[in-house]
N, C-alpha and C positions, 0 to 999 in steps of 0.2 A: 722212511716214515718217521723213525725215531728222531733223526736229525731235524726234521721239519717241526716236530713237537718241541724239541729243545730250543730251536730258533724262535718259534712263536712265544714260548715261555720267557725267553730272555728279552724279547722285544716288549712284552707286556709289562715287565717290572721296571723297564728303563724310565728314568725321570721321576721316581718316587720310591718311598720306602714300602716294602711289601710285608704283609702279615699273613702268612699261610695259616691253615687250620682255622679259618674264619668261615662262618656259615651265614649266608643271606637267609633271613627268616621271613620277613614280610615287609609290606609297605610300598613297594614299587609297582606302579600301574602296569598291568600286563604280565606280571610274574606271580603266579599263584602257588608255586611249590618252593620248598626249601632247596638251596643249592650250596654244596660244599665248594670252597675255593679259596682265593687269596684276595685280600683287601689291599689296595695300593693307594697310599696317601701321598700326593705330591703338592707342590706349592699352588698349582692352578686347578687341580681337580682330584676327585676321589674316583677310583676305578675299582670295579669288582670283576674278577676273572674266575672261570670255573677251574676245576682241578687240572684240566688239559691246557690251561692258559688262554682259552678263548674268552675274549671280552664279553661280559654279560650286560653291563651298563656303566655309565659314568655320570658324575655329578660335578658341575662346575663349582669352584669354591665361592664365587660371588653369589651363587644361588643357595648356599647353605645358610640357614637362619640360626641354627645352633646344633651342638652335638653334646650328648650327655651319657655318662656311664650308668649302668644299672646292674645290681647284683640281686640274684634271686636264689634263696635257699629253700630247700625242701627236705623234710625229714622222711626217710624211708625206714622200714622196719629194721634193716641191718646196717644202714649207713646214712650219713647226711650227704646231700648232693648240692653243690653250689654251682650256679651258672652265671656267667657274666655276659652282658650285652652292651652294645653301643647303639644309641638311637640318634639318627641324623635327620633333622627336620630341614626340608629344602623346598624352595619354590619350584613349581613345575607348571609352566604356562600360567593359567589363571587360578591355580589352586596350590596347595602345599601337600607334601608327602612326608610321612614319618617312616623312614626306612630303618629296619632293625637288623643288626648283625649280632650273632653269637660269637664270642671271642674265646680264646684260651684263657685260663685262669690267670689272674693278676695282670691282665693286659688292657682291660676296658678303660680304665681311668687314663692311662697313657695315650691310648688311641683317641679318645675324646679330646684330650688336651691338645694333641697334635693337630687335629682337625680344627679346633677352635683357634689355635695360633695362626694357621694358614688362612682361615676364614677372615680373621681380623685384618691380616695383611692384604687380602684380596679386596675387602671392603674399603680399606684406606687408600689403596693404590688408585691413581687417576686413570681414567679409561684410555 
């Protein structure tokens, strides 16, 4: 069983750069709950897999309209808490979705830039 999980995990991250400790927050039709997992950014698609490496969803780069980083700070009585997010706006059939991921600190800007880079390449590439 452990070998199977490792095999599935290895296959999931093949073909893209993986970013563990990412949480899907909202925006994808049919997914109402938050999911901890790994965001995989490749040249042709963005994939999200749960902690066990099972694919949750994928977004083709040519469907991505934009990606942007967001930082949210909140003051609590004993400490300040900063959270970072990446928002991916994408075409989905006849509509658009804004999919939100919470990322590890100091990672959201780099993730958004990487998605934008591959999006621009996908849009410029001939079919």
